[in-house]
N, C-alpha and C positions, 0 to 999 in steps of 0.2 A: 504494500500500500504506500502511496506517495505521502510524504510529510505535508501536513496542512497547518498553516499558521494564519490566524485572522487578527488583523489590527482593526479595532472597532472603537466606537464611542459608547459609553455606558447608557446614554439616553437615546440613542439612535434606533428608531423602529426597524430600519433596514438591516442594521447590524444585528439586532436581536433575531430577526428572521433568518439571517445568514447562519448564525449559531444554531438555531433550531433546525434548519435544513440538515446540518451534519449530525446533530443529536438524534433527530428522528430516524436517521439511517444508521445509527450506532457507529458512526465514523469518527474516530478519535482526531482531535485537533488541539492545537495550542491557541489560546485566545489572549490577547493583550488589549486592555482598555486604555487607549491612548490618553484620554482625559483624566485617568486616575494615576498615570505615571508621573514621576518627578520630571523636572525640567530637562535634566541631562538625558534621561531615557526618552523623552519626547523628541529631543534633538536627534538622538541616535535612530529612532524609528523613522522620523521624517527623512533623514539622510538615506536610510535603507530604501524607503519607498521611492524617493526620487532617483536613486541609483538604479532602480529596476524600471524606470520609465513612468513611475506613477506621478499623479498630479497632486497628491495629498488629500484625496477624498476617501471617505469611509462608507461602507466597509472595504477593506483592502485585504484580499485573500490570496495567499501563496499556496498553490497546489503543485508540489514538486518545484520545478523551476519556472512554472508559468504563474502569471498574475492576473487576477480578475478584480476590477474595481467596480463596486456596487453589488447589489443583490441580483445574481444571474443564475438561477438554478439549472437552466439548460447547459450553460457553460461549465458549471461545477460538475455536472454529470458527464459531460463530454471529456473533461480533463481527467476525471476519475475512471473513465472507460466503462461507465454504466449508463450512458445516455441512450436515448431512443434511437433505434436503427431504422 
């Protein structure tokens, strides 16, 4: 299984839906709430996001080496190899 990391905002509806997508499918992931991190960690996260071509919007989902910005269940499934055929 590919490693999954989600950068989210604790109050963001789309971020919560993204986490729920993976939870409902019993797919393990690491989640980091950007707004609850200290300033140094926020700077590190933003540098990582921008380094992978992200624009700094949330949710920001890393599936293996691929990145999905926003809530996109079809893309999550495609990258996980369990999408519709």
